[in-house]
C-alpha positions in Angstrom: 22.5 68.4 -18.9 21.5 69.9 -15.6 21.3 73.6 -15.0 24.4 73.5 -12.8 26.4 71.6 -15.5 25.2 74.1 -18.1 26.4 77.1 -16.1 29.8 75.5 -15.4 30.2 74.7 -19.1 29.5 78.3 -20.1 32.0 79.5 -17.6 34.7 77.2 -18.9 34.0 78.2 -22.5 34.2 81.9 -22.0 35.2 83.8 -25.1 37.9 85.8 -23.3 39.5 82.7 -21.8 39.4 81.0 -18.4 39.0 83.1 -15.3 42.3 83.8 -13.6 42.9 82.9 -10.0 43.0 86.2 -8.0 46.1 86.9 -6.0 45.4 86.5 -2.3 46.7 89.0 0.2 46.4 87.8 3.8 48.4 90.6 5.4 45.3 92.0 7.0 44.7 88.8 9.0 48.2 87.9 10.1 51.6 89.4 11.0 50.7 90.9 14.3 54.1 90.2 15.8 52.9 90.2 19.4 55.1 88.7 22.2 53.8 85.8 24.3 53.1 88.2 27.1 51.1 90.5 24.8 49.2 87.6 23.4 48.2 86.5 26.9 47.1 90.0 27.9 45.0 90.4 24.8 43.4 87.0 25.1 42.5 87.6 28.7 41.1 91.1 28.1 38.9 89.9 25.2 37.5 86.8 26.8 36.9 88.6 30.1 34.9 91.3 28.3 32.3 88.7 27.3 32.0 87.2 30.8 34.7 84.6 30.5 36.5 83.9 33.8 40.3 83.4 33.7 42.3 81.6 36.4 46.1 81.5 36.2 48.1 78.5 37.6 51.4 76.9 37.2 51.7 73.8 35.1 52.6 71.8 38.2 49.9 73.1 40.5 46.9 73.7 38.1 44.9 70.8 39.5 45.0 72.6 42.9 43.4 75.7 41.3 40.9 73.4 39.6 39.9 71.7 42.8 39.5 75.0 44.7 37.4 76.5 41.8 35.1 73.5 41.7 34.5 73.6 45.4 33.9 77.4 45.3 31.3 76.9 42.6 29.6 74.0 44.3 30.3 71.5 41.5 29.3 67.9 42.6 29.1 66.1 39.2 31.9 66.8 36.7 32.0 65.4 33.2 35.4 64.7 31.7 37.4 62.3 29.5 39.9 59.7 30.5 42.6 59.5 27.8 43.9 63.1 27.5 46.6 64.1 30.0 44.4 67.0 31.3 41.6 64.5 32.2 44.0 62.0 33.7 45.6 64.6 35.9 42.3 66.0 37.0 40.9 62.6 37.8 43.9 61.8 40.0 43.6 65.1 41.9 39.8 64.9 42.4 39.5 61.3 43.6 39.2 62.2 47.3 37.1 65.4 47.0 33.6 63.9 46.9 33.0 65.2 43.4 31.5 62.6 41.2 33.5 62.1 38.0 31.3 61.3 35.1 32.8 59.6 32.0 32.2 61.7 28.9 33.4 59.1 26.4 30.2 57.0 26.3 27.6 56.4 23.6 25.5 59.6 23.5 22.2 57.7 23.7 23.1 56.2 27.1 23.6 59.5 28.9 22.1 62.3 26.8 19.4 63.1 29.4 22.0 63.0 32.2 24.1 65.6 30.4 21.2 68.0 30.2 19.7 67.5 33.6 22.3 66.5 36.2 25.8 67.4 35.1 27.1 70.5 36.9 30.2 71.1 34.7 32.3 69.8 31.8 36.1 69.8 31.8 38.0 69.8 28.5 41.5 70.3 27.2 42.0 72.9 24.4 44.3 72.9 21.4 45.1 76.6 21.8 43.8 80.2 22.0 43.6 83.2 19.7 44.8 86.5 21.1 43.0 88.8 18.6 39.5 87.6 19.4 39.9 86.0 22.8 38.9 82.6 21.5 39.6 79.0 22.4 39.9 76.3 19.7 39.0 72.7 20.4 39.0 69.5 18.3 36.5 67.2 19.9 37.4 63.5 20.2 35.4 60.4 21.3 37.1 60.9 24.7 36.1 64.6 24.8 33.0 64.9 22.7 31.8 68.4 21.7 28.7 68.2 24.0 31.1 68.2 26.9 31.8 71.9 26.2 28.3 72.8 24.8 25.8 71.4 27.2 26.7 71.6 31.0 26.0 75.0 32.6 29.7 75.4 33.4 32.5 74.7 30.9 36.0 74.5 32.3 38.7 74.8 29.6 42.4 74.1 30.3 44.7 76.2 28.1 48.5 76.3 28.0 49.8 79.9 27.8 52.3 79.1 25.1 49.5 77.7 22.9 48.0 81.2 22.4 48.6 82.5 18.9 48.0 85.9 17.3 45.1 85.4 14.9 42.8 82.7 13.6 44.7 82.8 10.3 47.9 81.9 12.1 46.2 79.0 13.8 44.8 77.6 10.5 48.2 78.0 8.7 50.5 76.8 11.5 48.4 73.7 12.4 47.6 72.7 8.8 43.8 72.8 9.1 43.5 72.5 5.3 44.9 69.0 5.4 43.8 67.6 8.7 40.7 69.5 9.9 38.3 67.3 11.8 34.6 67.1 11.2 34.1 69.3 14.3 36.3 72.3 15.1 35.0 74.4 18.0 35.8 78.1 18.4 34.7 79.3 21.8 34.7 83.0 22.7 33.0 83.2 26.1 29.9 81.5 27.6 26.8 80.9 25.5 25.0 84.1 24.6 22.2 85.4 22.4 20.4 88.7 21.9 16.8 89.7 21.4 15.4 92.2 18.9 16.5 95.0 21.1 20.1 93.6 21.1 20.0 92.9 24.8 22.5 90.1 25.5 21.4 87.0 27.5 23.9 84.4 28.7 23.4 80.7 29.0 20.3 80.4 26.9 21.6 77.8 24.4 24.6 76.4 26.3 27.0 77.1 29.3 26.1 80.0 31.5 29.7 80.2 32.6 33.1 79.6 31.0 36.2 79.3 33.1 39.6 79.2 31.3 42.3 77.8 33.5 45.6 79.0 31.9 48.7 77.0 32.7 52.1 78.7 32.7 
């Protein structure tokens, strides 16, 4: 019998009976009751406080805002998927702009170096946002792999305003993470940042220097 099995056996054979399952009180991590407008304001305030940039646009005209932002930031090579509606709409709107659209859904070995050395930005959809922490949550797919949001110096995330929820707990509960969580779930709260021993923040050391959240209403 291994040490692990021995310990588990002793726990199961406790003289005072089996250990009861403690009651769980999740009230501290849910039940905020914010309106959609309050959620939007809180999300924007928190993600802006850590150097995230927020752009608002209508659902019908968001690609116009995207095109203008890319031109302002001098993006010439944009990585994006093909299958998701966000990627499809972006591709249609950017065809005549001179921006090179780079397929993200390729075998990683065929374009790993390209991602690190010559891609200006990565565009992704999002599954939603979290108002309490100013976070985005993404479930990467073969069409939109996680490197698309973690490697290029600029990450552009498209978020629907109605998909912002109060807390992380609300997201996990409402979307059934316990039963259908992917192997990769990304929580993004601003551009990449780290701190030295003096707690001085530095941005873009291990990932994107910039994060632009394009919120569609």
